ROPA-380223 format. One record per residue: x, y, z of N, C-alpha, C in turn; residue in one letter. Coordinates in steps of 0.1 Angstrom, whole numbers, plus 5000, padded with zeros to 4 digits. Each point is the difference from the previous one (the first is absolute). Example, Ala and Ser with C-alpha at 12.3 -4.5 7.8 and 13.67 -1.06 7.14 Angstrom:
# ROPA-380223
513249435078499150125000500950125000A 499650114993500950115000499250115008S 
END
This chain:
# ROPA-380223
407951941155498749994995499450144997X 499150014991499350134997498649974997X 499250115001498649994997499850044985X 499449914992499850024986498950114998X 498949995007498950094998499350035013X 500250115006499550045013498550005000X 499450054990498550015000499449865000X 500649914992499449865000500349945013X 501250025006500249945013499050045010X 499750135000499050065010498749944997X 499649994988498649944996499949865004X 501149924997500049865004500049985015X 500750095007500050005014498750025006X 499350104995498650035005499149894997X 500149934989499249894996500349885010X 501249985003500449895009499450025014X 500150135004499550035014498549985000X 499350054989498649985000499649855000X 500749924992499749864999500249935014X 501050045007500349945013499050055010X 499650125000499050055010498649954997X 499749974988498749954997500049854999X 501149945005500149855001499949934986X 500450074990500049934987501349924999X 501050035008501249925001500349995015X 500749895003500349975014501350095004X 500050045012501150085005499550115009X 498850044997499350095009500650145002X 499650055012500450145003501650005002X 500649905006501450005002500850024987X 499649924990500750024987499750134994X 498850055001499650134994500850115006X 500249995014500850115006501549994996X 500549894998501449994996500250054986X 499149984991500050054987499950155000X 499150055008499850155001501350065006X 500649945010501250055005501150014990X 500249894992501050004989499750114990X 498850024996499750104990500050145005X 499950025012500050145005501450064999X 501049914999501450054998500450024986X 499149974991500350024985500250154997X 501250034995500350144997499150074990X 499750125002499250084990501050054989X 501150055004501050044990501149904999X 501250054997501149914998500749995014X 499949885006500749975012500449855000X 501349984996500449864998499949925013X 500350065012499949935012498649955003X 499050094999498649965003499549904989X 500550014988499649914990500549865003X 501349995003500649875004499249945012X 499850095010499349955012498649944997X 499350074991498649964996500149864993X 501049994991500149874992500449895010X 500950035009500449895010498849965008X 499250105005498949975008498949914992X 499850034988499149924992500549864998X 501349994997500649864999499849925013X 500250075011499949945013498549955002X 499150084996498649965001499749884992X 500649994988499749894991500649875007X 501150015007500549885007499149975012X 499550105007499249975012498649954997X 499550054988498649964996500149944986X 500649884998500149954986498749964993X 499049995008498749954995499050114996X 500450135002499250114996500350034985X 499049984992500250014985500350154996X 499350095007500250144995501450065003X 500749935009501450055003500949974987X 499749904992500749984988499950124991X 498850075000499850124992500950115004X 500350015014500950105005501449974995X 500449885001501449964996500250034985X 499049994992500150034986500350144997X 499850095010500250144998501550045005X 500749905004501450025004501049944991X 501050074997501149954992501049945009X 500149874998500949925009501349964991X 501250045005501249974993500149854998X 500549964989500349864997501249965008X 499949885008501149965008501349974993X 499949964987501249974993500650124992X 499350115001500550124993501350055007X 501050024993501350045006500050155002X 500650045011500150135004501150074992X 499850134997501050074992501350015008X 501149994993501450015006500550144999X 500650045010500650145001501549994998X 
END
């Protein structure tokens, strides 16, 4: 997995956190903290390990909180490999 647009991911993350803390969406402080934790690992430069970890954490949040609408916006910032896409042969 990879981040398509880091700036958009950060902006959507801040919006999701604000919506949760202001009770515009259910999930509250617990969900907001988990999103903040996931985004704080987002790499500033090129770091494939941190990028993959950030993507995995966001996907885990989506599974843990499937009813939070703003999390879908976070997922849209991630490039998810198609499961049927074949891997290159060496």
